[in-house]
N, C-alpha and C positions, 0 to 999 in steps of 0.2 A: 321315405326313410333312406333309400339308397342315395338320393340326391344329397341329403344331409351328410351322409358318410363320405361321399366324394368331395364335398366342400371342406370337410374336416381334414382330409388327406392333403388337399391343395394348400389349405391354410398352414398346416404343419410344415409342408415343404417350403413355403415362402418364408416362414419364420426361421426355419433352419438355415436357409440360404442367407437371410439377412444377418443372422448371428455369425455365420461363418465368415462372410465378407467383412463384417464389422470388427471381428476379432483378429482378422489376418493382419500381418504387418503391412503398414502403409508405405510400400516401396513401389516406385515406378517400374514398369516392365522394360524400359529402355532409356537411354540417355536423351534428354531433351536439349542438352547443350554439350558442347565438346565434340571430340573426334571419336571414331570407332577404330580400335586397334585389334587386328586379328592375330590370334595364335593358331597356327595351322598344325593339325595333328595328322601325320601321315606315317611314314616308317619311323620318324622321330618327331620331335616337337620343336617348331621354329616360330619365332625366336624363343630361346629358353630364358632370356633376360629382356625385360621391356621397361621403358620409362614412359610415363604418361602423366597427365595433369588430373587434379581433382575434378570429378565430373565426367571424365572421358570414359567411354565404354570399352571394356576389355572383353573380347569375344573369342571363345574356344570353338574352332570349326573342325569337326571330325570328317576327314576325307578317307578314312579307313573303311574296310568292308564290315568290320565288327564294331561293337560298342566300346567306349572307353569311359573311365571314371576320372573326374577332376576332383581332387581332394585338397582342401585347405588345412593348414596346420595352425595350432596355437590360438584358436578362437579369432582368427583374422577377419571374420565376416561381421564383426561388431560395428564396423564403420562403412557400411554399404548404403548407397543412396538409390541404386536401381539394380534390378536383377531380371534375368530370364533363364528359367530352368533350374534354379537353385532352391525353389520353394516346394514344399510338400505339405499338404493339409494346412496351408496357411502359415507354416513356420519356415523360416530361412534355414536351409541345411548347409553344412560345411562340406558336403560332397554332392556330386550329381553324376548321373549316368547320361552320356551323350551318345545317342545312337548314330549309326552310319548316315552321313549326309546332313546331319543336323548340327546345331550350335547351342551353346549356353553362354550367358554373359553376365558381367557384374560392372557396376560403377562404384568407385571408392570415394567416400566423402571426407577422408582424412589423409593427410600426407603421411607416408611411411613406407616400409618395405614389407611386402606380402609374399609369403612363400607357399607354394602349392606343389602337388605331385599329379602327374597324369599316369594312370595305371592302364595298361593295355595287354591283351592276350598276345602271346608270342610262342614260337617253337623253341623254348628254352626249358631246362629242367624244372624250374619253378612254375612254368606255365604263364608267367607274365613278366613284363618289363615295366619298370617305374622310371619315368623321366621327371627330374626336378626342375622347377621353374621359379623365377623371381620377378616380381613386379614392383618397380619403384614408382610411387605416386608423389609428385611434387605439387606444391601449392603455387598456383599462378601468381598470387599476390606477392610472392617473394622473389620474383624474377625482375 
């Protein structure tokens, strides 16, 4: 009887895992083509404006000792072809927490201008500083 109970638990876990991965968005974890462009987060965010091509990977690298939050505005993540760190429970999130020494990245599948904020703790009255950034994605077919 105990063996049957253990088999039921294993089967339930496997079915749950299958449903979870099958329902998750089908996005690659990194760019299979294109270049990787780093946005470095230290005392400030550099560069604050970037131009890349469709399919290039944009990577936010946290060099600070504390965590930061990268937040996209206006539903900009509707046109993403790959991601790392922006998914939670199978759903693409418009913000992510990047811990110290780690990175998160996105690849954009559509030309356009994408705006984001980087929020980080600081010794200011509000307790945090918000840096604004802009990514311009160009279509390589139009060059």
